[in-house]
A tleap script that builds the chain and sets N, CA, C and O, in Angstrom:
source leaprc.protein.ff14SB
mol = sequence {
  NMET SER LYS LYS ASN THR VAL ALA MET ALA
  ALA VAL GLY SER LEU MET ALA LEU GLY MET
  SER MET ALA SER THR GLY ALA ILE ALA ALA
  GLU LYS ASP MET GLU LYS CYS PHE GLY VAL
  VAL LYS ALA GLY LYS ASN ASP CYS ALA THR
  ALA THR SER SER CYS ALA GLY THR SER THR
  GLU ASP ALA GLN LYS ASP ALA PHE VAL VAL
  MET PRO ALA GLY LEU CYS ASP LYS LEU PRO
  GLY GLY SER THR GLU ALA CGLY
}
set mol.1.N position { 0.848 -1.171 -0.023 }
set mol.1.CA position { -0.010 -0.008 0.010 }
set mol.1.C position { 0.908 1.224 0.009 }
set mol.1.O position { 1.913 1.275 0.719 }
set mol.2.N position { 0.530 2.214 -0.811 }
set mol.2.CA position { 1.352 3.405 -0.895 }
set mol.2.C position { 1.150 4.305 0.333 }
set mol.2.O position { 0.162 4.188 1.058 }
set mol.3.N position { 2.116 5.202 0.539 }
set mol.3.CA position { 2.029 6.136 1.678 }
set mol.3.C position { 0.803 7.010 1.577 }
set mol.3.O position { 0.164 7.341 2.575 }
set mol.4.N position { 0.484 7.385 0.326 }
set mol.4.CA position { -0.706 8.254 0.099 }
set mol.4.C position { -1.966 7.545 0.484 }
set mol.4.O position { -2.842 8.163 1.088 }
set mol.5.N position { -2.110 6.264 0.166 }
set mol.5.CA position { -3.292 5.491 0.555 }
set mol.5.C position { -3.361 5.321 2.075 }
set mol.5.O position { -4.438 5.399 2.667 }
set mol.6.N position { -2.234 5.093 2.684 }
set mol.6.CA position { -2.167 4.901 4.140 }
set mol.6.C position { -2.634 6.182 4.880 }
set mol.6.O position { -3.366 6.107 5.866 }
set mol.7.N position { -2.203 7.329 4.390 }
set mol.7.CA position { -2.579 8.593 5.015 }
set mol.7.C position { -4.073 8.817 4.794 }
set mol.7.O position { -4.761 9.245 5.721 }
set mol.8.N position { -4.588 8.548 3.621 }
set mol.8.CA position { -6.026 8.723 3.339 }
set mol.8.C position { -6.863 7.793 4.211 }
set mol.8.O position { -7.894 8.215 4.737 }
set mol.9.N position { -6.454 6.563 4.375 }
set mol.9.CA position { -7.197 5.622 5.221 }
set mol.9.C position { -7.184 6.065 6.695 }
set mol.9.O position { -8.185 5.936 7.399 }
set mol.10.N position { -6.042 6.585 7.143 }
set mol.10.CA position { -5.959 7.062 8.515 }
set mol.10.C position { -6.892 8.257 8.734 }
set mol.10.O position { -7.543 8.375 9.772 }
set mol.11.N position { -6.941 9.138 7.734 }
set mol.11.CA position { -7.821 10.328 7.865 }
set mol.11.C position { -9.275 9.909 7.889 }
set mol.11.O position { -10.051 10.448 8.678 }
set mol.12.N position { -9.666 8.970 7.056 }
set mol.12.CA position { -11.043 8.499 7.023 }
set mol.12.C position { -11.365 7.808 8.346 }
set mol.12.O position { -12.447 8.029 8.890 }
set mol.13.N position { -10.504 7.012 8.863 }
set mol.13.CA position { -10.685 6.340 10.140 }
set mol.13.C position { -10.874 7.331 11.253 }
set mol.13.O position { -11.755 7.165 12.096 }
set mol.14.N position { -10.058 8.360 11.266 }
set mol.14.CA position { -10.158 9.387 12.314 }
set mol.14.C position { -11.481 10.106 12.246 }
set mol.14.O position { -12.091 10.369 13.283 }
set mol.15.N position { -11.957 10.442 11.020 }
set mol.15.CA position { -13.257 11.099 10.903 }
set mol.15.C position { -14.382 10.204 11.362 }
set mol.15.O position { -15.320 10.664 12.013 }
set mol.16.N position { -14.297 8.925 11.027 }
set mol.16.CA position { -15.352 8.021 11.462 }
set mol.16.C position { -15.369 7.911 12.979 }
set mol.16.O position { -16.445 7.917 13.578 }
set mol.17.N position { -14.231 7.813 13.603 }
set mol.17.CA position { -14.150 7.728 15.043 }
set mol.17.C position { -14.713 8.987 15.702 }
set mol.17.O position { -15.431 8.898 16.697 }
set mol.18.N position { -14.395 10.138 15.159 }
set mol.18.CA position { -14.925 11.393 15.670 }
set mol.18.C position { -16.422 11.454 15.537 }
set mol.18.O position { -17.105 11.878 16.469 }
set mol.19.N position { -16.960 11.035 14.385 }
set mol.19.CA position { -18.393 11.021 14.190 }
set mol.19.C position { -19.117 10.101 15.144 }
set mol.19.O position { -20.168 10.460 15.675 }
set mol.20.N position { -18.569 8.914 15.371 }
set mol.20.CA position { -19.175 7.962 16.285 }
set mol.20.C position { -19.131 8.505 17.706 }
set mol.20.O position { -20.073 8.334 18.481 }
set mol.21.N position { -18.050 9.145 18.028 }
set mol.21.CA position { -17.928 9.739 19.393 }
set mol.21.C position { -18.968 10.785 19.614 }
set mol.21.O position { -19.574 10.833 20.684 }
set mol.22.N position { -19.206 11.646 18.616 }
set mol.22.CA position { -20.166 12.711 18.730 }
set mol.22.C position { -21.582 12.157 18.750 }
set mol.22.O position { -22.445 12.657 19.472 }
set mol.23.N position { -21.812 11.136 17.965 }
set mol.23.CA position { -23.154 10.514 17.944 }
set mol.23.C position { -23.496 9.896 19.302 }
set mol.23.O position { -24.630 10.016 19.765 }
set mol.24.N position { -22.532 9.241 19.940 }
set mol.24.CA position { -22.800 8.618 21.230 }
set mol.24.C position { -23.058 9.664 22.300 }
set mol.24.O position { -23.883 9.469 23.192 }
set mol.25.N position { -22.348 10.768 22.201 }
set mol.25.CA position { -22.540 11.849 23.171 }
set mol.25.C position { -23.925 12.422 23.003 }
set mol.25.O position { -24.584 12.707 24.003 }
set mol.26.N position { -24.394 12.603 21.794 }
set mol.26.CA position { -25.706 13.102 21.524 }
set mol.26.C position { -26.789 12.098 22.010 }
set mol.26.O position { -27.842 12.502 22.502 }
set mol.27.N position { -26.516 10.839 21.866 }
set mol.27.CA position { -27.440 9.833 22.339 }
set mol.27.C position { -27.609 9.866 23.841 }
set mol.27.O position { -28.720 9.711 24.348 }
set mol.28.N position { -26.512 10.068 24.559 }
set mol.28.CA position { -26.555 10.178 26.008 }
set mol.28.C position { -27.332 11.387 26.423 }
set mol.28.O position { -28.133 11.318 27.355 }
set mol.29.N position { -27.117 12.497 25.755 }
set mol.29.CA position { -27.840 13.723 26.108 }
set mol.29.C position { -29.316 13.560 25.769 }
set mol.29.O position { -30.169 14.069 26.496 }
set mol.30.N position { -29.634 12.868 24.691 }
set mol.30.CA position { -31.020 12.655 24.300 }
set mol.30.C position { -31.764 11.763 25.252 }
set mol.30.O position { -32.971 11.927 25.435 }
set mol.31.N position { -31.057 10.789 25.884 }
set mol.31.CA position { -31.708 9.855 26.769 }
set mol.31.C position { -32.365 10.564 27.963 }
set mol.31.O position { -33.362 10.085 28.503 }
set mol.32.N position { -31.806 11.689 28.361 }
set mol.32.CA position { -32.351 12.444 29.478 }
set mol.32.C position { -33.741 12.956 29.187 }
set mol.32.O position { -34.532 13.163 30.107 }
set mol.33.N position { -34.052 13.167 27.908 }
set mol.33.CA position { -35.350 13.683 27.493 }
set mol.33.C position { -36.271 12.584 26.962 }
set mol.33.O position { -37.252 12.859 26.271 }
set mol.34.N position { -35.947 11.365 27.289 }
set mol.34.CA position { -36.724 10.206 26.828 }
set mol.34.C position { -37.307 9.443 27.994 }
set mol.34.O position { -36.802 9.535 29.113 }
set mol.35.N position { -38.380 8.679 27.743 }
set mol.35.CA position { -38.997 7.873 28.782 }
set mol.35.C position { -39.570 6.585 28.172 }
set mol.35.O position { -39.848 6.501 26.976 }
set mol.36.N position { -39.729 5.600 29.040 }
set mol.36.CA position { -40.363 4.348 28.630 }
set mol.36.C position { -41.875 4.557 28.597 }
set mol.36.O position { -42.441 5.153 29.513 }
set mol.37.N position { -42.534 4.064 27.538 }
set mol.37.CA position { -43.970 4.171 27.433 }
set mol.37.C position { -44.560 2.743 27.305 }
set mol.37.O position { -44.345 2.063 26.302 }
set mol.38.N position { -45.283 2.321 28.310 }
set mol.38.CA position { -45.873 0.997 28.329 }
set mol.38.C position { -47.297 0.989 27.749 }
set mol.38.O position { -47.999 1.999 27.798 }
set mol.39.N position { -47.705 -0.141 27.210 }
set mol.39.CA position { -49.074 -0.350 26.786 }
set mol.39.C position { -49.458 0.193 25.435 }
set mol.39.O position { -50.645 0.209 25.108 }
set mol.40.N position { -48.504 0.643 24.627 }
set mol.40.CA position { -48.839 1.222 23.336 }
set mol.40.C position { -48.076 0.529 22.207 }
set mol.40.O position { -48.237 0.903 21.045 }
set mol.41.N position { -47.276 -0.440 22.508 }
set mol.41.CA position { -46.412 -1.100 21.506 }
set mol.41.C position { -47.161 -2.166 20.740 }
set mol.41.O position { -47.942 -2.928 21.310 }
set mol.42.N position { -46.912 -2.214 19.426 }
set mol.42.CA position { -47.439 -3.299 18.623 }
set mol.42.C position { -46.640 -4.589 18.907 }
set mol.42.O position { -45.470 -4.542 19.285 }
set mol.43.N position { -47.308 -5.739 18.713 }
set mol.43.CA position { -46.627 -7.005 18.956 }
set mol.43.C position { -45.309 -7.094 18.169 }
set mol.43.O position { -45.261 -6.810 16.972 }
set mol.44.N position { -44.278 -7.484 18.854 }
set mol.44.CA position { -42.978 -7.670 18.224 }
set mol.44.C position { -42.194 -6.389 18.069 }
set mol.44.O position { -41.113 -6.431 17.482 }
set mol.45.N position { -42.654 -5.266 18.547 }
set mol.45.CA position { -41.956 -3.995 18.350 }
set mol.45.C position { -41.424 -3.382 19.656 }
set mol.45.O position { -40.987 -2.230 19.655 }
set mol.46.N position { -41.454 -4.145 20.784 }
set mol.46.CA position { -41.001 -3.633 22.064 }
set mol.46.C position { -39.511 -3.372 22.063 }
set mol.46.O position { -38.775 -4.011 21.311 }
set mol.47.N position { -39.043 -2.435 22.900 }
set mol.47.CA position { -37.642 -2.057 22.938 }
set mol.47.C position { -36.818 -2.937 23.830 }
set mol.47.O position { -35.600 -2.950 23.647 }
set mol.48.N position { -37.345 -3.670 24.773 }
set mol.48.CA position { -36.562 -4.450 25.697 }
set mol.48.C position { -37.376 -5.646 26.193 }
set mol.48.O position { -38.540 -5.811 25.826 }
set mol.49.N position { -36.752 -6.474 27.027 }
set mol.49.CA position { -37.421 -7.641 27.606 }
set mol.49.C position { -38.609 -7.239 28.454 }
set mol.49.O position { -38.665 -6.125 28.975 }
set mol.50.N position { -39.541 -8.136 28.588 }
set mol.50.CA position { -40.724 -7.938 29.465 }
set mol.50.C position { -40.791 -9.109 30.423 }
set mol.50.O position { -39.928 -9.986 30.407 }
set mol.51.N position { -41.810 -9.120 31.250 }
set mol.51.CA position { -42.011 -10.242 32.200 }
set mol.51.C position { -42.297 -11.539 31.439 }
set mol.51.O position { -42.031 -12.630 31.946 }
set mol.52.N position { -42.837 -11.420 30.228 }
set mol.52.CA position { -43.260 -12.613 29.477 }
set mol.52.C position { -42.466 -12.819 28.201 }
set mol.52.O position { -42.719 -13.789 27.486 }
set mol.53.N position { -41.517 -11.949 27.883 }
set mol.53.CA position { -40.683 -12.164 26.683 }
set mol.53.C position { -39.244 -11.835 27.033 }
set mol.53.O position { -38.976 -11.021 27.917 }
set mol.54.N position { -38.321 -12.480 26.329 }
set mol.54.CA position { -36.926 -12.478 26.736 }
set mol.54.C position { -36.078 -11.297 26.212 }
set mol.54.O position { -35.033 -10.989 26.785 }
set mol.55.N position { -36.518 -10.648 25.143 }
set mol.55.CA position { -35.666 -9.562 24.619 }
set mol.55.C position { -36.495 -8.625 23.748 }
set mol.55.O position { -37.700 -8.820 23.589 }
set mol.56.N position { -35.839 -7.598 23.181 }
set mol.56.CA position { -36.497 -6.634 22.323 }
set mol.56.C position { -37.117 -7.338 21.127 }
set mol.56.O position { -36.559 -8.297 20.592 }
set mol.57.N position { -38.270 -6.850 20.720 }
set mol.57.CA position { -38.947 -7.372 19.522 }
set mol.57.C position { -39.633 -8.701 19.738 }
set mol.57.O position { -39.899 -9.408 18.766 }
set mol.58.N position { -39.930 -9.071 20.965 }
set mol.58.CA position { -40.550 -10.375 21.236 }
set mol.58.C position { -41.876 -10.287 21.973 }
set mol.58.O position { -42.374 -11.313 22.434 }
set mol.59.N position { -42.472 -9.099 22.106 }
set mol.59.CA position { -43.774 -9.040 22.751 }
set mol.59.C position { -44.754 -9.796 21.897 }
set mol.59.O position { -44.595 -9.845 20.677 }
set mol.60.N position { -45.749 -10.381 22.491 }
set mol.60.CA position { -46.637 -11.288 21.775 }
set mol.60.C position { -47.980 -10.694 21.421 }
set mol.60.O position { -48.713 -11.302 20.641 }
set mol.61.N position { -48.344 -9.544 21.949 }
set mol.61.CA position { -49.641 -8.937 21.644 }
set mol.61.C position { -49.533 -7.438 21.561 }
set mol.61.O position { -48.632 -6.834 22.143 }
set mol.62.N position { -50.459 -6.835 20.832 }
set mol.62.CA position { -50.524 -5.390 20.755 }
set mol.62.C position { -50.927 -4.824 22.120 }
set mol.62.O position { -51.708 -5.449 22.838 }
set mol.63.N position { -50.407 -3.653 22.484 }
set mol.63.CA position { -50.702 -2.978 23.733 }
set mol.63.C position { -50.442 -3.809 25.005 }
set mol.63.O position { -51.118 -3.656 26.022 }
set mol.64.N position { -49.442 -4.687 24.904 }
set mol.64.CA position { -49.070 -5.499 26.053 }
set mol.64.C position { -48.651 -4.583 27.208 }
set mol.64.O position { -47.799 -3.715 27.015 }
set mol.65.N position { -49.220 -4.753 28.389 }
set mol.65.CA position { -49.047 -3.788 29.472 }
set mol.65.C position { -47.631 -3.729 30.049 }
set mol.65.O position { -47.276 -2.732 30.678 }
set mol.66.N position { -46.796 -4.790 29.849 }
set mol.66.CA position { -45.453 -4.766 30.363 }
set mol.66.C position { -44.392 -4.522 29.247 }
set mol.66.O position { -43.190 -4.545 29.511 }
set mol.67.N position { -44.852 -4.294 28.035 }
set mol.67.CA position { -43.948 -4.013 26.938 }
set mol.67.C position { -43.846 -2.526 26.740 }
set mol.67.O position { -44.851 -1.820 26.819 }
set mol.68.N position { -42.649 -2.033 26.485 }
set mol.68.CA position { -42.457 -0.592 26.319 }
set mol.68.C position { -41.702 -0.234 25.079 }
set mol.68.O position { -41.048 -1.070 24.455 }
set mol.69.N position { -41.801 1.016 24.732 }
set mol.69.CA position { -41.014 1.652 23.669 }
set mol.69.C position { -40.503 2.976 24.244 }
set mol.69.O position { -41.225 3.649 24.980 }
set mol.70.N position { -39.299 3.344 23.923 }
set mol.70.CA position { -38.722 4.590 24.443 }
set mol.70.C position { -39.127 5.724 23.497 }
set mol.70.O position { -38.981 5.614 22.280 }
set mol.71.N position { -39.632 6.807 24.072 }
set mol.71.CA position { -40.071 7.944 23.272 }
set mol.71.C position { -39.804 9.273 24.018 }
set mol.71.O position { -39.446 9.262 25.196 }
set mol.72.N position { -39.977 10.387 23.340 }
set mol.72.CA position { -39.689 11.670 23.992 }
set mol.72.C position { -40.558 11.849 25.246 }
set mol.72.O position { -41.728 11.466 25.270 }
set mol.73.N position { -39.962 12.432 26.272 }
set mol.73.CA position { -40.692 12.651 27.535 }
set mol.73.C position { -41.949 13.488 27.308 }
set mol.73.O position { -41.933 14.466 26.560 }
set mol.74.N position { -43.022 13.094 27.959 }
set mol.74.CA position { -44.273 13.851 27.846 }
set mol.74.C position { -45.222 13.338 26.783 }
set mol.74.O position { -46.414 13.644 26.827 }
set mol.75.N position { -44.727 12.564 25.826 }
set mol.75.CA position { -45.578 12.080 24.730 }
set mol.75.C position { -46.451 10.893 25.166 }
set mol.75.O position { -47.595 10.764 24.729 }
set mol.76.N position { -45.918 10.055 26.005 }
set mol.76.CA position { -46.613 8.818 26.423 }
set mol.76.C position { -47.983 9.114 27.024 }
set mol.76.O position { -48.966 8.447 26.701 }
set mol.77.N position { -48.044 10.110 27.896 }
set mol.77.CA position { -49.302 10.400 28.588 }
set mol.77.C position { -50.373 10.900 27.630 }
set mol.77.O position { -51.554 10.921 27.977 }
set mol.78.N position { -49.977 11.299 26.439 }
set mol.78.CA position { -50.923 11.811 25.455 }
set mol.78.C position { -51.504 10.671 24.580 }
set mol.78.O position { -52.466 10.893 23.845 }
set mol.79.N position { -50.932 9.472 24.657 }
set mol.79.CA position { -51.375 8.375 23.843 }
set mol.79.C position { -52.421 7.535 24.554 }
set mol.79.O position { -52.292 7.279 25.752 }
set mol.80.N position { -53.468 7.094 23.832 }
set mol.80.CA position { -54.487 6.232 24.466 }
set mol.80.C position { -53.837 4.954 24.968 }
set mol.80.O position { -53.175 4.257 24.199 }
set mol.81.N position { -54.013 4.637 26.237 }
set mol.81.CA position { -53.449 3.442 26.819 }
set mol.81.C position { -51.989 3.542 27.252 }
set mol.81.O position { -51.420 2.597 27.799 }
set mol.82.N position { -51.398 4.704 26.997 }
set mol.82.CA position { -49.993 4.915 27.347 }
set mol.82.C position { -49.798 5.158 28.821 }
set mol.82.O position { -50.585 5.866 29.449 }
set mol.83.N position { -48.751 4.576 29.382 }
set mol.83.CA position { -48.408 4.777 30.788 }
set mol.83.C position { -46.897 4.728 30.958 }
set mol.83.O position { -46.224 3.971 30.259 }
set mol.84.N position { -46.370 5.498 31.849 }
set mol.84.CA position { -44.919 5.469 32.136 }
set mol.84.C position { -44.560 4.406 33.154 }
set mol.84.O position { -43.401 4.289 33.552 }
set mol.85.N position { -45.556 3.623 33.584 }
set mol.85.CA position { -45.339 2.508 34.521 }
set mol.85.C position { -45.905 1.247 33.931 }
set mol.85.O position { -46.959 1.275 33.296 }
set mol.86.N position { -45.215 0.126 34.133 }
set mol.86.CA position { -45.712 -1.164 33.645 }
set mol.86.C position { -47.005 -1.545 34.304 }
set mol.86.O position { -47.210 -1.327 35.499 }
set mol.87.N position { -47.867 -2.114 33.509 }
set mol.87.CA position { -49.180 -2.513 34.015 }
set mol.87.C position { -49.221 -3.902 34.549 }
set mol.87.O position { -50.269 -4.358 35.005 }
savepdb mol mol.pdb
quit
């Protein structure tokens, strides 16, 4: 590999690392304005494990009371059947 290619690959790698670093920082900041919303998720679309399913995407029924999806704070209470606490 030529020196020119090596320098270009290093530059691209550095930019990717910087972008991923900034994205993760933004995600952490965004989490503070997010909340779990129970009882509004379609079957198979939950964000995490429930009492009756082992992981994300495994809820078995629509509006399952212990299945949640993460959404912006304040939105859950506006949705029919939405609750910030598991049912």
